[in-house]
C-alpha positions as CSV (number, residue, x, y, z in Angstrom):
1,M,-1.7,4.0,7.4
2,L,-1.2,7.1,5.6
3,K,-0.7,5.3,2.5
4,A,-4.4,4.2,2.4
5,N,-5.3,7.0,3.6
6,T,-3.6,9.7,1.6
7,K,-2.3,7.5,-1.3
8,H,1.2,9.1,0.0
9,V,4.1,7.8,1.8
10,I,7.0,9.5,3.0
11,D,10.3,9.7,1.0
12,W,12.8,9.1,4.2
13,N,15.3,9.8,1.8
14,E,14.8,12.9,1.8
15,V,14.2,13.9,5.7
16,N,17.2,15.5,7.0
17,K,18.5,13.4,10.2
18,K,19.4,16.6,12.5
19,K,16.0,18.4,11.7
20,Y,13.7,14.8,12.1
21,L,15.3,14.1,15.3
22,S,15.4,17.8,16.7
23,A,11.7,18.2,15.6
24,M,10.9,14.9,17.2
25,E,12.3,15.8,20.5
26,R,10.2,19.0,20.6
27,S,6.7,17.4,18.8
28,V,5.7,16.2,22.6
29,V,5.2,19.7,23.3
30,K,4.1,21.2,20.0
31,D,3.9,19.1,16.9
32,V,4.0,21.5,14.3
33,E,7.2,21.4,13.1
34,I,7.4,17.5,12.7
35,K,4.2,17.7,10.6
36,Y,5.7,20.2,8.5
37,L,8.9,18.5,8.1
38,L,7.2,15.3,6.9
39,K,4.6,16.9,4.7
40,S,7.0,18.2,3.0
41,T,8.4,14.7,1.9
42,L,5.4,13.2,1.0
43,T,5.5,11.2,-2.3
44,N,2.6,9.5,-4.6
45,K,5.2,6.7,-5.2
46,I,3.5,4.1,-2.7
47,E,4.2,1.2,-4.9
48,N,8.1,2.1,-5.2
49,R,10.1,-0.8,-3.9
50,T,13.2,1.8,-3.9
51,V,11.3,4.5,-1.6
52,F,10.0,1.3,0.4
53,M,13.6,-0.3,1.0
54,R,15.0,3.2,1.2
55,G,12.7,4.0,3.8
56,I,13.7,1.1,5.9
57,H,17.5,1.9,5.5
58,V,17.2,5.8,6.9
59,S,15.1,4.4,9.6
60,Y,18.2,2.0,10.3
61,Y,20.7,5.2,10.1
62,F,18.4,7.5,11.8
63,E,19.2,4.6,14.7
64,D,22.6,5.0,14.0
65,Y,22.4,1.2,12.8
66,S,24.2,1.4,9.6
67,E,25.6,-2.7,9.2
68,F,23.8,-3.0,6.0
69,K,22.1,-1.7,3.2
70,A,18.7,-2.0,2.5
71,E,19.4,-3.2,-1.1
72,D,21.2,-6.1,0.1
73,L,18.7,-7.4,1.8
74,Q,16.6,-7.3,-0.9
75,R,19.0,-9.3,-3.0
76,K,19.6,-11.8,-0.6
77,H,15.8,-12.4,0.2
78,S,14.0,-11.3,-2.7
79,R,11.8,-14.2,-2.8
80,F,10.7,-13.3,0.5
81,L,9.9,-9.5,-0.4
82,T,8.1,-10.2,-3.2
83,K,5.5,-12.0,-1.4
84,M,5.4,-9.1,0.8
85,V,2.1,-6.4,0.4
86,Y,3.2,-2.9,0.8
């Protein structure tokens, strides 16, 4: 939705985990902090595969899953990933 409406995506590699999780906890009451944090990481690199794949990697890191790297998945499943619509 963000990509389609604003031609921007969040560069999750630029998001600080502690600040993000803290802002998420408080966003139920007041969402200004999370909006500010994420707005500062917007990028117009909407077709950049590296930004996309690192975003997946960071999302797993934020959830404390770090068994693999997204780049490894890209190499193993490149045929599938080239067919994905970003």
